[in-house]
C-alpha positions as CSV (number, residue, x, y, z in Angstrom):
1,M,-138.5,22.1,-51.2
2,I,-138.4,22.1,-47.4
3,D,-135.8,24.9,-47.3
4,Q,-138.0,27.0,-49.7
5,I,-141.1,26.5,-47.6
6,L,-139.2,27.4,-44.4
7,S,-137.6,30.5,-45.9
8,D,-140.6,31.8,-47.9
9,G,-143.4,30.6,-45.5
10,E,-145.5,29.7,-48.5
11,R,-147.0,26.7,-50.3
12,V,-144.6,24.9,-52.7
13,V,-145.4,22.4,-55.5
14,V,-142.7,20.4,-57.3
15,E,-142.6,17.5,-59.6
16,A,-140.0,14.8,-59.4
17,D,-139.3,11.2,-60.6
18,L,-139.0,8.6,-57.9
19,L,-136.7,5.7,-58.7
20,T,-137.9,2.3,-57.6
21,K,-135.6,-0.5,-56.5
22,H,-136.2,-2.2,-59.9
23,G,-134.9,0.9,-61.8
24,E,-138.3,2.2,-62.9
25,T,-139.0,6.0,-62.6
26,I,-142.4,7.1,-61.5
27,P,-143.5,10.7,-61.8
28,Y,-144.8,12.3,-58.6
29,E,-146.0,15.7,-57.6
30,F,-145.2,16.9,-54.1
31,T,-147.0,19.8,-52.3
32,G,-145.8,21.2,-49.0
33,I,-147.1,24.0,-46.8
34,P,-145.7,25.6,-43.6
35,V,-147.2,24.9,-40.2
36,E,-147.4,28.1,-38.2
37,D,-147.8,29.0,-34.5
38,D,-148.0,32.7,-33.5
39,N,-147.0,33.7,-37.1
40,R,-143.8,31.6,-36.8
41,V,-143.1,28.6,-39.0
42,I,-142.7,25.6,-36.7
43,G,-142.8,22.8,-39.3
44,V,-143.8,21.5,-42.7
45,V,-146.6,19.2,-43.8
46,G,-146.7,17.7,-47.3
47,I,-148.2,15.1,-49.6
48,G,-147.0,13.3,-52.6
49,R,-149.2,11.9,-55.4
50,R,-148.4,9.7,-58.3
51,L,-149.0,11.3,-61.7
52,S,-149.2,8.2,-63.8
53,P,-151.7,5.3,-63.5
C-alpha cells in the first residue's frame, strides 16, 4: 500500500484481516494518502478502522 501511494501519489484504500495473538482474525480497512511539499511526496499518512463490531 505504501509503495502504491508513493509511486502513484494518490489515495489508496485496502481491506485486510489482522491476526490477533489469540489467533482471531479481525477485518480492517486501511486508507492512506500522500503528504506533499512543493508537489513532491515526502511521506504517507494513514488510518485503519475495524470493520466488525
